[in-house]
C-alpha positions as CSV (number, residue, x, y, z in Angstrom):
1,X,95.6,73.2,219.0
2,X,97.7,73.8,221.9
3,X,97.7,77.6,222.9
4,X,100.4,78.4,225.7
5,X,99.6,80.8,228.4
6,X,102.0,83.2,230.0
7,X,102.6,83.4,233.5
8,X,101.0,86.5,235.0
9,X,104.5,87.7,236.1
10,X,105.5,87.3,232.5
11,X,102.7,89.7,231.3
12,X,103.7,93.3,231.0
13,X,102.7,96.3,229.6
14,X,104.3,94.9,226.2
15,X,102.7,91.4,226.8
16,X,103.8,89.6,223.7
17,X,105.1,92.2,221.5
18,X,109.1,93.0,222.7
19,X,109.8,95.9,224.3
20,X,112.2,97.1,221.4
21,X,109.0,97.1,219.1
22,X,107.1,99.5,221.4
23,X,110.1,101.8,221.8
24,X,110.6,102.0,217.9
25,X,106.5,102.9,218.0
26,X,107.3,105.8,220.4
27,X,110.5,106.9,218.4
28,X,108.4,106.8,215.1
29,X,105.8,109.0,216.8
30,X,108.6,111.5,217.5
31,X,109.7,111.3,213.8
32,X,106.2,111.8,212.7
33,X,106.1,115.1,215.1
34,X,109.1,116.5,213.3
35,X,107.5,116.1,209.8
36,X,105.3,118.8,210.7
37,X,108.9,120.9,210.5
38,X,109.4,119.7,207.1
39,X,110.8,116.2,207.5
40,X,109.6,112.9,207.3
41,X,110.4,109.1,208.3
42,X,112.7,108.9,205.6
43,X,115.1,111.5,206.7
44,X,116.2,109.3,209.7
45,X,120.1,108.4,208.6
46,X,120.3,104.9,206.8
47,X,123.4,102.9,205.8
48,X,123.6,103.1,202.1
49,X,121.3,101.1,200.2
50,X,122.5,97.8,198.9
51,X,122.7,97.2,195.0
52,X,119.1,97.5,193.0
53,X,118.5,94.8,190.4
54,X,115.9,95.8,187.7
55,X,112.9,93.4,186.8
56,X,111.7,93.0,183.2
57,X,108.4,92.1,181.6
58,X,106.5,94.1,184.3
59,X,103.0,94.9,183.0
60,X,100.5,97.4,184.2
61,X,97.3,96.5,185.9
62,X,94.3,98.1,187.2
63,X,95.8,98.2,190.5
64,X,98.7,100.1,189.3
65,X,99.9,103.7,190.4
66,X,97.8,105.4,187.7
67,X,94.8,104.2,189.5
68,X,95.3,105.2,193.1
69,X,92.7,106.9,195.0
70,X,93.1,110.8,194.9
71,X,94.6,111.2,198.3
72,X,97.0,108.4,198.1
73,X,100.3,108.2,196.8
74,X,103.4,105.7,196.7
75,X,105.6,106.2,199.7
76,X,109.2,106.7,199.2
77,X,111.7,104.1,198.5
78,X,113.6,104.9,201.6
79,X,110.5,104.6,204.0
80,X,109.4,101.3,202.5
81,X,112.9,99.6,202.5
82,X,114.2,101.3,206.1
83,X,111.1,101.1,208.3
84,X,109.9,97.3,208.6
85,X,108.6,94.4,210.6
86,X,110.8,91.4,209.7
87,X,111.4,89.8,213.1
88,X,113.7,87.0,211.5
89,X,116.1,89.8,211.5
90,X,115.3,91.6,214.7
91,X,112.2,93.5,216.3
92,X,113.3,97.1,215.7
93,X,111.8,98.7,212.6
94,X,115.7,99.5,211.9
95,X,117.0,96.1,212.3
96,X,115.7,94.4,209.0
97,X,117.5,96.9,207.0
98,X,120.8,96.6,209.2
99,X,120.8,92.9,209.6
100,X,119.5,91.3,206.4
101,X,122.0,93.0,203.6
102,X,124.2,89.9,203.6
103,X,121.3,87.6,203.6
104,X,121.9,84.8,200.6
105,X,118.5,84.4,198.5
106,X,120.1,82.4,195.9
107,X,119.2,79.6,195.1
108,X,115.8,79.4,196.6
109,X,112.8,76.9,196.0
110,X,109.2,76.7,197.6
111,X,108.2,73.3,198.1
112,X,104.5,72.9,197.4
113,X,102.7,69.9,198.9
114,X,99.6,68.5,200.9
115,X,96.0,68.4,199.0
116,X,97.1,68.9,195.4
117,X,97.3,66.2,192.7
118,X,100.8,68.0,191.3
119,X,103.1,68.5,194.4
120,X,106.3,70.0,193.5
121,X,108.9,72.7,193.8
122,X,108.8,76.1,192.5
123,X,111.9,78.9,192.3
124,X,112.7,82.2,192.3
125,X,113.5,81.9,188.4
126,X,110.3,80.1,187.8
127,X,108.3,82.9,189.2
128,X,109.7,85.5,187.1
129,X,110.1,83.7,183.6
130,X,107.0,81.8,182.5
131,X,104.6,84.4,183.5
132,X,104.6,88.5,183.0
133,X,105.3,90.2,186.3
134,X,102.7,92.7,187.3
135,X,102.4,95.7,189.2
136,X,100.3,96.0,192.0
137,X,100.3,99.5,193.9
138,X,98.6,98.3,197.2
139,X,97.8,100.0,200.6
140,X,99.3,98.2,203.2
141,X,98.2,98.5,207.3
142,X,100.3,97.2,210.0
143,X,98.2,96.3,212.9
144,X,100.5,98.5,215.0
145,X,98.4,101.6,213.4
146,X,100.9,102.7,210.7
147,X,100.5,102.3,207.1
148,X,102.3,102.7,203.6
149,X,101.2,102.5,199.9
150,X,103.6,99.9,198.3
151,X,104.4,99.4,194.5
152,X,105.0,95.6,194.6
153,X,105.8,93.3,191.4
154,X,104.9,90.0,191.6
155,X,102.4,87.2,190.4
156,X,99.3,86.3,191.2
157,X,99.0,83.7,194.0
158,X,96.0,81.8,192.5
159,X,97.9,81.1,189.1
160,X,100.8,79.8,190.8
161,X,98.4,77.6,193.3
162,X,96.5,76.2,190.0
163,X,99.7,74.7,188.6
164,X,99.8,72.2,191.4
165,X,95.9,71.3,191.0
166,X,94.8,71.6,194.7
167,X,91.9,68.9,195.3
168,X,88.7,69.3,197.1
169,X,90.4,68.4,200.5
170,X,92.5,71.9,200.0
171,X,90.2,74.2,202.1
172,X,93.5,76.2,203.3
173,X,96.8,77.2,202.2
174,X,99.7,77.0,204.7
175,X,102.9,79.3,204.6
176,X,106.1,78.8,206.3
177,X,109.2,81.2,206.4
178,X,112.9,79.8,206.1
179,X,114.2,78.6,209.5
180,X,118.0,79.0,209.7
181,X,119.0,81.0,212.7
182,X,122.5,81.6,211.3
183,X,121.2,83.3,208.4
184,X,118.5,85.2,210.0
185,X,119.9,86.2,213.6
186,X,116.5,87.1,214.9
187,X,115.4,83.5,215.0
188,X,118.0,82.9,217.7
189,X,115.7,84.9,220.2
190,X,112.3,82.9,221.4
191,X,110.1,86.0,220.3
192,X,108.1,83.7,218.3
193,X,107.7,79.7,217.9
194,X,109.9,79.6,214.9
195,X,109.6,79.2,211.9
196,X,106.9,81.8,210.9
197,X,104.0,80.4,210.1
198,X,100.7,81.8,208.2
199,X,97.7,80.6,206.4
200,X,94.6,81.5,204.4
201,X,91.4,80.0,203.5
202,X,91.6,78.6,199.9
203,X,89.3,81.3,198.7
204,X,91.2,84.0,200.2
205,X,94.5,82.7,198.7
206,X,92.8,82.6,195.2
207,X,91.2,86.1,195.2
208,X,92.6,88.2,192.5
209,X,94.3,90.3,195.1
210,X,96.6,87.9,196.6
211,X,100.0,88.1,195.3
212,X,103.2,86.4,195.5
213,X,105.9,89.3,195.5
214,X,109.2,89.3,194.0
215,X,109.9,92.5,193.8
216,X,109.5,96.5,195.0
217,X,109.7,99.9,192.5
218,X,110.5,97.2,189.4
219,X,113.3,96.0,191.2
220,X,114.0,92.4,192.9
221,X,112.9,92.1,196.4
222,X,115.1,93.9,198.9
223,X,116.1,91.5,201.6
224,X,114.8,93.3,204.3
225,X,111.4,93.3,202.5
226,X,111.0,89.4,202.5
227,X,113.3,88.4,199.6
228,X,112.9,86.5,197.5
229,X,109.3,85.9,197.7
230,X,106.8,87.2,200.0
231,X,102.9,86.6,200.1
232,X,101.0,90.5,200.1
233,X,97.2,90.1,201.0
234,X,96.5,93.8,201.1
235,X,93.1,93.8,202.9
236,X,94.3,92.0,205.8
237,X,97.1,93.2,208.6
238,X,100.9,93.4,207.4
239,X,101.5,90.3,209.7
240,X,99.5,88.2,207.4
241,X,102.0,88.7,204.5
242,X,104.4,86.4,205.0
243,X,108.1,86.7,204.1
244,X,110.9,84.8,202.5
245,X,108.7,81.8,201.7
246,X,110.0,78.2,201.6
247,X,106.6,76.1,201.7
248,X,103.2,76.0,200.5
249,X,101.0,73.3,201.8
250,X,97.1,72.5,201.0
251,X,95.4,71.2,203.8
252,X,91.9,70.4,205.0
253,X,92.0,72.2,208.4
254,X,92.7,75.5,209.5
255,X,97.0,76.0,209.9
256,X,98.5,77.2,213.1
257,X,99.7,80.9,212.5
258,X,102.5,82.6,214.7
259,X,100.6,85.4,216.0
260,X,97.7,83.5,216.6
261,X,99.6,81.0,218.6
262,X,101.4,83.8,220.5
263,X,98.7,85.7,221.2
264,X,95.2,84.7,220.3
265,X,93.1,87.3,222.1
266,X,95.2,90.0,220.0
267,X,95.7,88.2,216.8
268,X,93.2,86.3,215.0
269,X,93.4,83.8,212.4
270,X,91.6,86.1,209.6
271,X,93.2,89.5,210.5
272,X,91.0,91.6,208.2
273,X,91.4,95.1,208.9
274,X,88.6,96.3,210.5
275,X,88.6,99.6,212.3
276,X,85.5,98.6,214.5
277,X,87.2,95.9,215.9
278,X,89.9,97.3,218.8
279,X,92.9,95.8,219.5
280,X,93.1,95.1,223.0
281,X,95.8,97.6,223.5
282,X,95.4,100.6,220.9
283,X,92.4,101.6,218.7
284,X,92.4,100.4,215.0
285,X,89.8,103.1,214.1
286,X,93.0,105.5,212.9
287,X,96.3,105.0,211.3
288,X,99.5,107.1,210.4
289,X,100.6,106.8,206.9
290,X,104.6,106.7,207.1
291,X,105.8,110.2,206.1
292,X,102.8,112.1,207.0
293,X,101.8,114.1,210.2
294,X,98.1,113.9,210.8
295,X,96.2,110.4,211.2
296,X,93.8,109.4,208.5
297,X,90.7,107.0,209.4
298,X,91.0,103.1,208.8
299,X,89.1,102.0,205.9
300,X,87.3,98.7,206.1
301,X,89.4,95.7,204.2
302,X,92.2,98.4,204.2
303,X,90.0,100.1,201.4
304,X,89.4,96.9,199.7
305,X,85.6,96.0,201.0
306,X,84.1,96.1,197.4
307,X,86.3,93.5,196.0
308,X,86.3,91.1,199.0
309,X,83.5,91.7,201.5
310,X,81.8,89.1,199.8
311,X,84.3,86.3,201.4
312,X,82.9,87.0,204.9
313,X,79.2,87.8,204.5
314,X,78.0,85.1,206.6
315,X,80.6,85.7,209.4
316,X,80.4,87.7,212.4
317,X,83.6,89.9,211.5
318,X,84.2,90.7,215.8
319,X,84.1,86.8,216.6
320,X,86.3,86.2,213.5
321,X,88.5,88.8,213.5
């Protein structure tokens, strides 16, 4: 795999991450400080919310809100839908909300190909009709050291993948986002090598926690959160949960991933939440929950250690970060 090395003159304090992202992080820290006076991140003014469409047939699961740990609570709708990373619509945290409202998500199909017996396509309607949708309330941790608790609605990724009968050569699963600079204005900028790419090992993809999400708060997924279909892998940093998926491919070899290609020393393929592995530019030992003033300790595997640690028992978690 070819890794592009930036010129020394190009590597500034912000390195790969655009300057606007750092400015937004500072703005967020200022907002968090204001929370001490009774305000939260959601207090920042946003345009009127887009129309919200309820989803039906949602089943409760062992990951539903009733089973959240004692010190966790679901973030406000305005936090989850108004403070996002979605570079296809801009690098600022408010850019996705402001730039994605007119993004058309119908019709929508995902091509499934590669090492499988039954390659084909699956549509948004296919995902929400044949199976009962599930509520999954997951902690989500961003590599930039902020976090949220999000009430996803979706279907088991494993259940979807099994429909296409992956073969023995299907050791990895590759995911790709829509590439359409007309509809996704952030793709007009060379922030990343578009389209956005991600990947999982097959056992990670088949894990019960892995979710193809189609909604939030019992409603259709807002555009800025990855409509109409996105991946959610809660024990990994948020950038692994690829948005607006149009392709899934089973393959024998480890696929390229966007942030690993852009900055391999900062973003590994596995990208498991590990507070003992420091990001080259900041610590991962603590995080700031959106809407809270004080930081909290980051949990191994984002708090899902009991469920997923066995997937990595023979791996050096600092080498394979």
